[in-house]
One Martini backbone bead per residue (centre of mass of N, CA, C, O) as a GRO file, in nm:
protein
  254
    1MET     BB    1   0.093   0.039   0.026
    2THR     BB    2   0.063   0.353  -0.040
    3PRO     BB    3   0.037   0.663   0.082
    4LEU     BB    4  -0.196   0.742  -0.108
    5GLU     BB    5  -0.377   0.496  -0.051
    6GLY     BB    6  -0.396   0.542   0.254
    7ALA     BB    7  -0.531   0.821   0.235
    8LEU     BB    8  -0.780   0.728   0.077
    9LEU     BB    9  -0.885   0.522   0.290
   10ALA     BB   10  -0.908   0.717   0.527
   11LEU     BB   11  -1.107   0.912   0.394
   12ALA     BB   12  -1.324   0.699   0.334
   13GLY     BB   13  -1.368   0.609   0.627
   14LEU     BB   14  -1.455   0.879   0.735
   15GLY     BB   15  -1.693   0.920   0.539
   16ALA     BB   16  -1.846   0.660   0.615
   17GLY     BB   17  -1.896   0.731   0.912
   18ILE     BB   18  -2.054   0.989   0.861
   19ALA     BB   19  -2.271   0.879   0.670
   20ASN     BB   20  -2.391   0.662   0.864
   21ALA     BB   21  -2.471   0.871   1.090
   22VAL     BB   22  -2.660   1.055   0.897
   23ALA     BB   23  -2.764   0.863   0.614
   24GLY     BB   24  -2.591   0.659   0.491
   25GLY     BB   25  -2.378   0.477   0.260
   26GLY     BB   26  -2.068   0.421   0.327
   27SER     BB   27  -1.993   0.188   0.125
   28LEU     BB   28  -1.992   0.392  -0.129
   29LEU     BB   29  -1.696   0.486  -0.035
   30SER     BB   30  -1.507   0.243   0.058
   31PHE     BB   31  -1.530   0.034  -0.170
   32PRO     BB   32  -1.419   0.206  -0.411
   33ALA     BB   33  -1.147   0.266  -0.274
   34LEU     BB   34  -1.047  -0.026  -0.284
   35LEU     BB   35  -1.056  -0.050  -0.589
   36ALA     BB   36  -0.863   0.194  -0.645
   37ALA     BB   37  -0.625   0.043  -0.474
   38GLY     BB   38  -0.639  -0.267  -0.624
   39TYR     BB   39  -0.863  -0.441  -0.527
   40PRO     BB   40  -1.043  -0.691  -0.554
   41ALA     BB   41  -1.373  -0.727  -0.524
   42VAL     BB   42  -1.384  -0.940  -0.299
   43ASP     BB   43  -1.166  -0.817  -0.117
   44ALA     BB   44  -1.312  -0.545  -0.084
   45ASN     BB   45  -1.572  -0.651   0.045
   46VAL     BB   46  -1.450  -0.796   0.287
   47THR     BB   47  -1.287  -0.556   0.399
   48ASN     BB   48  -1.525  -0.363   0.435
   49THR     BB   49  -1.683  -0.525   0.645
   50VAL     BB   50  -1.460  -0.530   0.861
   51SER     BB   51  -1.403  -0.219   0.881
   52LEU     BB   52  -1.724  -0.135   0.958
   53TRP     BB   53  -1.800  -0.280   1.227
   54PRO     BB   54  -1.764  -0.061   1.453
   55GLY     BB   55  -2.015   0.104   1.361
   56TYR     BB   56  -2.225  -0.113   1.434
   57LEU     BB   57  -2.162  -0.125   1.732
   58SER     BB   58  -2.224   0.172   1.804
   59GLY     BB   59  -2.515   0.164   1.694
   60GLY     BB   60  -2.621  -0.052   1.892
   61LEU     BB   61  -2.545   0.091   2.163
   62ALA     BB   62  -2.721   0.353   2.123
   63TYR     BB   63  -3.000   0.143   2.154
   64ARG     BB   64  -3.015  -0.023   2.428
   65ASP     BB   65  -3.276   0.082   2.562
   66ASP     BB   66  -3.473  -0.004   2.330
   67LEU     BB   67  -3.388  -0.313   2.336
   68ARG     BB   68  -3.479  -0.401   2.618
   69ALA     BB   69  -3.797  -0.365   2.546
   70GLN     BB   70  -3.730  -0.597   2.288
   71ARG     BB   71  -3.589  -0.877   2.342
   72ASP     BB   72  -3.755  -1.102   2.205
   73ARG     BB   73  -3.739  -0.979   1.923
   74VAL     BB   74  -3.434  -0.973   1.891
   75VAL     BB   75  -3.379  -1.275   1.925
   76ALA     BB   76  -3.561  -1.389   1.702
   77LEU     BB   77  -3.432  -1.215   1.461
   78ALA     BB   78  -3.129  -1.281   1.505
   79VAL     BB   79  -3.134  -1.572   1.416
   80THR     BB   80  -3.223  -1.518   1.127
   81GLY     BB   81  -2.995  -1.318   1.059
   82ALA     BB   82  -2.759  -1.516   1.104
   83LEU     BB   83  -2.840  -1.721   0.888
   84GLY     BB   84  -2.836  -1.524   0.650
   85GLY     BB   85  -2.546  -1.423   0.685
   86ALA     BB   86  -2.418  -1.702   0.644
   87ALA     BB   87  -2.524  -1.751   0.359
   88GLY     BB   88  -2.389  -1.502   0.225
   89THR     BB   89  -2.098  -1.570   0.304
   90VAL     BB   90  -2.076  -1.845   0.165
   91LEU     BB   91  -2.151  -1.750  -0.118
   92LEU     BB   92  -1.906  -1.565  -0.157
   93LEU     BB   93  -1.675  -1.784  -0.097
   94VAL     BB   94  -1.773  -2.016  -0.318
   95ALA     BB   95  -1.795  -1.837  -0.537
   96PRO     BB   96  -1.692  -1.714  -0.809
   97PRO     BB   97  -1.540  -1.414  -0.856
   98ASP     BB   98  -1.674  -1.347  -1.134
   99VAL     BB   99  -1.960  -1.315  -1.028
  100PHE     BB  100  -1.921  -1.065  -0.850
  101GLU     BB  101  -1.791  -0.884  -1.068
  102ALA     BB  102  -2.048  -0.885  -1.254
  103ILE     BB  103  -2.266  -0.774  -1.018
  104VAL     BB  104  -2.157  -0.522  -0.860
  105PRO     BB  105  -2.282  -0.282  -1.015
  106TYR     BB  106  -2.578  -0.364  -0.934
  107LEU     BB  107  -2.539  -0.351  -0.630
  108VAL     BB  108  -2.471  -0.053  -0.622
  109LEU     BB  109  -2.740   0.039  -0.747
  110VAL     BB  110  -2.916  -0.072  -0.523
  111ALA     BB  111  -2.792   0.099  -0.297
  112VAL     BB  112  -2.857   0.369  -0.427
  113GLY     BB  113  -3.165   0.335  -0.441
  114LEU     BB  114  -3.209   0.297  -0.138
  115LEU     BB  115  -3.091   0.565  -0.047
  116ALA     BB  116  -3.285   0.746  -0.214
  117ALA     BB  117  -3.550   0.601  -0.066
  118GLN     BB  118  -3.530   0.649   0.242
  119PRO     BB  119  -3.741   0.873   0.306
  120ARG     BB  120  -3.988   0.705   0.206
  121ILE     BB  121  -3.948   0.469   0.396
  122ALA     BB  122  -3.970   0.626   0.661
  123ALA     BB  123  -4.256   0.731   0.604
  124ARG     BB  124  -4.388   0.454   0.596
  125VAL     BB  125  -4.317   0.372   0.882
  126ARG     BB  126  -4.478   0.596   1.020
  127ARG     BB  127  -4.754   0.500   0.908
  128GLN     BB  128  -4.747   0.202   1.016
  129ARG     BB  129  -4.752   0.270   1.328
  130ASP     BB  130  -5.077   0.354   1.304
  131ARG     BB  131  -5.167   0.085   1.307
  132PRO     BB  132  -5.380  -0.141   1.419
  133ALA     BB  133  -5.235  -0.302   1.717
  134ALA     BB  134  -5.174  -0.478   1.987
  135ARG     BB  135  -4.927  -0.676   1.883
  136PRO     BB  136  -4.650  -0.728   1.744
  137ASP     BB  137  -4.549  -0.983   1.519
  138HIS     BB  138  -4.231  -1.175   1.542
  139HIS     BB  139  -4.333  -1.483   1.423
  140GLY     BB  140  -4.377  -1.445   1.138
  141LEU     BB  141  -4.292  -1.582   0.841
  142PRO     BB  142  -4.262  -1.336   0.648
  143LEU     BB  143  -4.060  -1.186   0.824
  144HIS     BB  144  -3.835  -1.407   0.834
  145VAL     BB  145  -3.794  -1.431   0.531
  146SER     BB  146  -3.713  -1.133   0.488
  147ILE     BB  147  -3.473  -1.129   0.682
  148PHE     BB  148  -3.314  -1.353   0.547
  149ALA     BB  149  -3.281  -1.213   0.273
  150ALA     BB  150  -3.141  -0.956   0.379
  151ALA     BB  151  -2.904  -1.107   0.519
  152THR     BB  152  -2.789  -1.237   0.267
  153TYR     BB  153  -2.721  -0.975   0.133
  154GLY     BB  154  -2.539  -0.869   0.365
  155GLY     BB  155  -2.325  -1.104   0.348
  156TYR     BB  156  -2.255  -1.052   0.042
  157PHE     BB  157  -2.255  -0.715   0.065
  158GLY     BB  158  -2.449  -0.459   0.230
  159GLY     BB  159  -2.549  -0.238   0.064
  160GLY     BB  160  -2.835  -0.107   0.218
  161LEU     BB  161  -2.929  -0.284   0.460
  162GLY     BB  162  -3.072  -0.084   0.655
  163VAL     BB  163  -3.301  -0.010   0.459
  164ILE     BB  164  -3.420  -0.290   0.425
  165LEU     BB  165  -3.481  -0.348   0.724
  166LEU     BB  166  -3.666  -0.105   0.775
  167ALA     BB  167  -3.878  -0.186   0.567
  168VAL     BB  168  -3.954  -0.461   0.683
  169LEU     BB  169  -4.029  -0.370   0.970
  170GLY     BB  170  -4.245  -0.158   0.880
  171ILE     BB  171  -4.441  -0.366   0.750
  172PHE     BB  172  -4.466  -0.587   1.008
  173LEU     BB  173  -4.403  -0.350   1.242
  174PRO     BB  174  -4.598  -0.158   1.434
  175ASP     BB  175  -4.392   0.118   1.522
  176ASP     BB  176  -4.158   0.296   1.643
  177LEU     BB  177  -3.892   0.430   1.480
  178THR     BB  178  -3.680   0.409   1.704
  179ARG     BB  179  -3.718   0.107   1.763
  180LEU     BB  180  -3.666   0.010   1.471
  181ASN     BB  181  -3.382   0.128   1.448
  182GLY     BB  182  -3.260  -0.039   1.675
  183LEU     BB  183  -3.326  -0.313   1.548
  184LYS     BB  184  -3.169  -0.266   1.289
  185ASN     BB  185  -2.890  -0.234   1.426
  186ALA     BB  186  -2.882  -0.511   1.561
  187LEU     BB  187  -2.904  -0.680   1.299
  188SER     BB  188  -2.659  -0.561   1.158
  189LEU     BB  189  -2.458  -0.661   1.367
  190VAL     BB  190  -2.510  -0.961   1.342
  191ILE     BB  191  -2.457  -0.996   1.038
  192ASN     BB  192  -2.164  -0.867   1.044
  193THR     BB  193  -2.043  -1.063   1.247
  194VAL     BB  194  -2.071  -1.317   1.082
  195ALA     BB  195  -1.911  -1.213   0.840
  196LEU     BB  196  -1.650  -1.148   0.988
  197VAL     BB  197  -1.581  -1.434   1.080
  198GLY     BB  198  -1.578  -1.567   0.802
  199PHE     BB  199  -1.368  -1.375   0.671
  200ALA     BB  200  -1.137  -1.404   0.881
  201LEU     BB  201  -1.106  -1.721   0.832
  202PHE     BB  202  -1.170  -1.741   0.483
  203GLY     BB  203  -1.093  -1.464   0.379
  204PRO     BB  204  -0.951  -1.190   0.175
  205VAL     BB  205  -0.814  -1.004   0.395
  206ALA     BB  206  -0.700  -0.665   0.419
  207TRP     BB  207  -0.547  -0.568   0.700
  208ALA     BB  208  -0.415  -0.300   0.626
  209ALA     BB  209  -0.684  -0.164   0.546
  210VAL     BB  210  -0.829  -0.204   0.814
  211ALA     BB  211  -0.623  -0.032   0.984
  212VAL     BB  212  -0.730   0.230   0.835
  213ILE     BB  213  -1.048   0.227   0.813
  214GLY     BB  214  -1.155   0.157   1.091
  215PRO     BB  215  -1.065   0.408   1.262
  216ALA     BB  216  -1.183   0.617   1.063
  217SER     BB  217  -1.483   0.525   1.086
  218LEU     BB  218  -1.508   0.565   1.388
  219ALA     BB  219  -1.444   0.867   1.383
  220GLY     BB  220  -1.674   0.938   1.188
  221GLY     BB  221  -1.903   0.849   1.376
  222VAL     BB  222  -1.848   1.054   1.597
  223VAL     BB  223  -1.870   1.305   1.422
  224GLY     BB  224  -2.151   1.247   1.298
  225SER     BB  225  -2.314   1.239   1.566
  226ARG     BB  226  -2.247   1.547   1.629
  227LEU     BB  227  -2.344   1.655   1.323
  228ALA     BB  228  -2.637   1.560   1.255
  229ARG     BB  229  -2.788   1.845   1.327
  230ARG     BB  230  -2.615   2.017   1.104
  231LEU     BB  231  -2.628   1.834   0.887
  232SER     BB  232  -2.740   1.745   0.570
  233ALA     BB  233  -2.881   1.454   0.484
  234THR     BB  234  -2.970   1.519   0.197
  235VAL     BB  235  -2.702   1.616   0.079
  236LEU     BB  236  -2.533   1.367   0.152
  237ARG     BB  237  -2.705   1.164   0.001
  238ARG     BB  238  -2.663   1.287  -0.282
  239VAL     BB  239  -2.361   1.252  -0.293
  240VAL     BB  240  -2.354   0.943  -0.258
  241VAL     BB  241  -2.536   0.877  -0.499
  242ALA     BB  242  -2.360   1.007  -0.717
  243TRP     BB  243  -2.108   0.843  -0.658
  244GLY     BB  244  -2.230   0.557  -0.690
  245THR     BB  245  -2.320   0.594  -0.983
  246ALA     BB  246  -2.039   0.647  -1.101
  247VAL     BB  247  -1.919   0.378  -1.015
  248ALA     BB  248  -2.113   0.190  -1.165
  249ILE     BB  249  -2.051   0.297  -1.448
  250ARG     BB  250  -1.751   0.233  -1.441
  251LEU     BB  251  -1.789  -0.076  -1.403
  252LEU     BB  252  -1.958  -0.126  -1.663
  253VAL     BB  253  -1.731  -0.003  -1.872
  254GLY     BB  254  -1.436  -0.088  -1.744
   0.00000   0.00000   0.00000
């Protein structure tokens, strides 16, 4: 890794931490930076997942009070999320690298689309919480199938995972947005922890890049959480969406 590449990865990690804290979509900054630094697509994806894990941990801890009040729900859905995360992790590790390289531009576009739709998804969740329901059912099969599918995507790629989870939870569980956001963060942590263990043991993790991006993303998360009320989430989201779209187009044209 050259000093210039190290500076690029550190800057991308810092930006990813800030973006995740304010609007989401941090992977759309750090993953392309790893590609630009010369890492193959699968290596970049694996390394990106490991590097951004500290941000998921801090995000989960930030909602621990909300999670205590819904412990049964967290445990039930975390099991499904862990199984889906394991499925996605295994899929990435056993599939030929050419497969991931071929579809990664489309995965980036999916993440970009999800990030762009985030405000509308959040608004839908707010409307769903007003539906009449005695107690939200977290044991329903459709909910668990949807969580499993989202977690499989998260273990395989992960960009936009939080938006997918929030949409699924908002559809099936009429509840307060803050509580659902806490649940989303907890499930994201579980899914990414499973992926991290699998990638650390069997994946082509570029640990030198992790050592640069990880601390930078953690610092970005701290900065972003403090600036969240001052920065415009809308503007930051548009910047990340524009950047992600440009990256996807560049990958498509080769």
